[in-house]
N, C-alpha and C positions, 0 to 999 in steps of 0.2 A: 841726595848729595850732587851738587853741580860741579863740573870740572871745565873751566875755560882754557883753551889751548890755542896758541898762535905763535907767529914769529916774534923775535925779540924787538924788531923794529915797529911792531904794531900793538904795543901794550894798551893804548887807549881803545883800539878796536876790540881787543880781547875783553876788556871790561864792559864796553858797550854791548857786545854780542852776548856776554854772560847775563846782562840785565834782560835782554830779550828772551834768552833761554829760560830765565826764571818765570817770565810771563807765560811762555809756552807751557812750562811745567804746571803752573797753577791752572791754566786753561784745561790741561789734561786731567785735573782733579787731584793732583798730588800736593803734598806740603814740603816746601824746601826747608831743610834743617841746617844746611851748611853749604859752603861753596869754596872753591880754591881755584887758582889760576897757575898756569905754567907757560912761560915764554921761552921758546927754544930756538937755537941756531938752526937746528934741523930736527924733524920729527923722528922719533924712535921707530924703526920699522916693525918691531915686535909688539910693542905696547903703546905706541904713540907718545907717551910721556916719560918713559924710562923707569927702571926698576925702583929707584929711590922714591920717585913720586907715587908709584903704585903702592909702596909700603906706607907712605904718608896717608894716602887715601884710605887704605885698609884700617889704619889707626883711627882716622877721623870717623869712618863709618861705624867702628865699634863704639867709640865714645859718644857719638850722636845718635846711635841706634838707627842708622839709615839702612833701608832695605833695598834701595836702588841707587845706582850711580849713573848719571847722565852726562855724556861728553858732548861738548859744543862743536864737534866736527863729525863727519861720517867716518866710522871705523871700517877698516878693511876686514874681510872675513878672518884673516889670520890674527889681526889685532883683537878682534872680538873673542876669538877662541882663547888666546893667550891671557887676556884680561879675565875671562871667566875662570880659567885655571888659577890665576893669581888671587882672585877675589871670589872664592867659591860660595861665600855666604850672602852675596848681594847679587842683584840682577843688573846686568850691564846693558845700557841703552845709549844709542847715539842720537844726534840731532835729527837725522833723517827718519829714524824709527819713531821718534817722538812726534814729529809732524804728521807722519802717516797715521799714527794712533788718533791724533786730533781730527784728521780728515775723516777717518772711519766713523768717529762718533758724530760728526757734523753732517755727513751725507744724508740727504733726505729722499731724493728722487732715485729712480732706478738707474738713470744714467750716472749720477754721482756715485752710487754704490759700485757700479761696474768699473768706473774709472779708478776709484780708490783701491778696489781689490786687485786690479791689474798692477797698480803701482806697488802694492804690498808684496805680491808674488814676485815681481821683478827684483825687489829688494831681498826677498828671502832666498831665492834660488841659489845664488853663489855662496850663501851662508849656511847651507844645510849641514856642512861638516862641523860647524861650530855649535850646533844645537845639542844640548845634553841628551836628548832622546836617542841620539845615535852613538852614545858613549860605548856601546858594546862593540863598536868597530875598532877594536884594539888589536895589537899584534899578538901572535901566538897561534898554535895549532888549534883548529876547530872554531876559531872566532871570526876569521875574515869573511868566509862565505855568507853566513846569515846576515851579518852587518851590511855587507855590500849589496845584497839583494834588497834589503829594506831601504837603503839609501837610494839605490837606482829606481826603486818603485816610487819613492817620494818625488824624485826628480821628474820621472815620466808623468806622474800625476799632475805636478805643478805645470809642466810644459804643456800638457793637454789642456788644462784649465786656462792657461794664458792664451793659447790658440783660440779656444772657445770665446774668451772674453774679447779678444781682438775682433772676431767676427761679429759679435753682438754690438761692440762699439762702432764698428764700421757701418752697421745698419742704422744705429743712432745718428752717426755722422751724416749719412746720406739723407736721413729724415730731416736733420737740422739744416743741411744744405738746401733741401727742397723748401723748407720754411723760409730760409733767407732769400731764396730766389723769388718766392711769392711776395715776401715783404718788399723786395727790390722793385717788383712790378707795381706795387702800390706807391703812389707819389707822396711818401712821407719820409722826412730826414731820419737817419739812424744815428743815435748818440750812444757811445759806450762809456760807462763810468769805470775808471781804472784807478789803481793806487795801492799803496801799502795796506796791509791788513790793519783793521781797527782804526782807520782814520775818519770814519763816519760816512762811507759811501752809501750804505743803506739808509742812514738817517737823512742824507742829502736827497736820495730818491724819494723818500717819504715827504720831505719838504717841497720838492718840485711838483709832486703830484697832489699835494694837499690831503693825503690819506695815508693810512698805514699799509703801504703797498708791499713792503718787505720787512722781514724780521730784522730788528736791530738790537744789538747788545754790546756792552763794553767788554768784549772778549776778542781774542785773536781768532780769525777764521770763523766768525759767528755765522756767516752764510757762505755756502759753497756753490749752490746751484744758481745759475743766472736767472734774474727776474726782469721781465720787460714790461714797462708801463708807458702810457702816452702822457706827454707833458705839453701844456699849452705854451706857445711862444709869445713873446711880448707884442709882436706886430700882428698876431692872429695866426690861426692854424695850429697844427700839432706836430710833434716829433715823438719818436719812440726812443725811450732811454732804457738801456740794458745795464743792470748792475752785474759785475763780473766778480770772480774769485779774487781775493786780495793777494798781493805779492808779499814776499818776505826775503830777507837776505839769505843767500845760498839756498833758494828754493830747490828741492831735490829734482834732478833732471828726470827721474822716473815719473814724478808728478806732472811736470811740464808736458811730457810725452803723453801721459794718460789723459790729461785735460785738454789735449790739443783741439778736440771738437768744440769745447767750450770757449777756448781762447780765440778760435776763429771768428767768434762774434766781434772781437776787437778789430780784427783785420777787415771785416766787412762794414765797419762804421764810416759815416760821413764826417764825424768829429769825435775826438777823444777828450773827455772831460777828466783830467788827471787831478785827483784829490790828494792833498797832503795834510798832515797834522801840524798846524802852525805852532802849537804849544809844545811839541815834542823836542827834547834836547837833541835828538838824533835826526832832525829834519833833513840836513844835508845828506847824510848817509842813506836815509830812506829814499830821497829823491834820486840818488845815484843808482840805488838798487832797482827802482821802478824803471828808470831810463834803460838800464842794462837788460831788464826783462823785455821791455818793449822793443829793444834793439834786436832781440832774438825772433821777434814776430815781424810780419810784413806790414809795418805801420809807417814807413818812411814818408809817404806822400799824404798822410792823413793829417788835417789841421788839428792842433791841440790847444786846449784852454786849461790853464792851471788854476786851481782853487786852493787856497790855504784855509782849511776849515779849523774850527775851534779858536778863531781869532779873538773871541770874547774872553778867553782865558788869559790874554796878555793885556798889559796896561802901559800907558805912557811911553817911556823911552823904548821899551822892548817892542811895542807895536810899531812905532815909527821906524825903528831900525829894520824890522822885518819888511815893512813897506819899501824902504830904500833899497834893500838887498834884492827884493823880488818885485820890481815895478810892473812886470808883465802879468803877475798873478792877482786874482781877485781875493780879497780878504773877506771871509764869510763866517757865519755861524749857522750851520744847518739845524742844530738843536733849537735855536731861537727863530728859525724860519727866515733868516736874513739871506735870501738867495737871489734877489733881483739882479744884482750886479753880475753874477756869474752867468745867469740865463741870458742877459743882454750880450755878453761876450760870446756865448755859444752861438747865438743867432747871427752875430757878426761873422764868426768863423764859418758858419754854414753858408753865408751869402756868396762865398767863392764858387760854390757849386749850385746852390739853390737860390735862384734869382726871384726877385719880386717884380712882377710884370702886370700890365693891364692890357686887356683885349676887348675890343668893341665888336659885338655881334648884332646883326640885323634882328629886330624884334621878332619877325616872323620865323627866324631860324634859331632862336635862342634855345629851344628844347633840344634840337639835334646837336647844337654846339655844346650844350651842357653835358650831354652824355659822353661826347668825345673828350671833353676837357677833364672829366672825372677820371678817365682812364690814364691820363698823362700828367695831370697837375693837381695841386691842392687848391681848391677855390676858397679864397679867404673872404671875398665879398662879392655880391651881385647887386647892381642897382640900375635903375632906368635913367638914361641920359638922352633926352630928346626922343628920337625914334629908334634908339639903339639900347642894348643891354650891355653894360660895362662889367666885365669880370676882373677882379683883382686876384692874381694867382701867385702861388709859390711853385716854381717849376725848375727842373734841372736845365742846364744850358743845352744839353743834347735834345731834350724834349721841346724846349722853346724853339730851337731851330726847326724841328720837325713840324711843330704847330705853325710856324711861319710859312712853311711850304704848303701846309694843308689849308690854312685860313687866310694867308696873306698878312700875318702879323709882322710888326716891325718894332 
């Protein structure tokens, strides 16, 4: 049973978000048997939706034989506890807990599992008093002591585990930082694939590489762990493209904090390839959500290329209208392998930092020059021109200046 809640001024947003909640629920493996919405002037502090709506939800659950009620907002610990008392025969789940459940099922690597567990414990810690396992902590003589000891034990155990996870994640973060520094020392452009969940980022990565480099499926959060692959650029040479975790509206802050080391891949990129679902009726809302999430990261100075994927699902007027509304974006179909336009735009965006240059070396010194050039630049072509060897390079502006001092390049 799904419950959409929001302000009276945002009824359209409530319905849109409820549709996304339905997809999340189905991704988690549950069957949606009913849904209801509640637009409020202000949220009820005790139950979020008010006593009348709670009674209505109880009747709907009984009639539809629903065993779980999922709210499309994050419940406070007190609201969770009150709703469990008011609806004792069903399980109460909020949006954050649902997303955490999906992430726990999707995590494949050790790092992903650590990140998800930390986010789950951060969510659970303030809600321990609302868990039925501690129901013996009631008032009365002879009951307070044992309940309190058990509760405090659970809190200490969770806090200890969270501390251990943070230490482990810091080690992972340091290792990832070291790998990024090593990659930065290699003269290869870095591209980060970002966007809303289930817009086709992994499919696009596979199309760019020409192989099944990443698992792709028509599900929300099909992939969590970043996948890096090299992609050949139109003018020659290579770039490394990293597929990152998908975004979503109201992505839990605990997840953003836990996945910080993964999201740092975005901050270290030379170019952001931002992918959207051209056929989604919620395209504009999803673009705003992605922009808001990127705004929380250090991405202000990184060039962006927008790609509207799944454009093959639109026809005639709808496709023309989309092209007029987003002239800066490339219309592509990753599933059909139609990615040439977006790759050309990515290379153009990279040209601000990664320059295409030529350098002539004396033939007798070509071997020594080649070794030094491989350390600082990407050699795209090498050919004999008279008594010299001409190198065509892709090189950063900083390294080109250094090579100029070293070899007299201009």
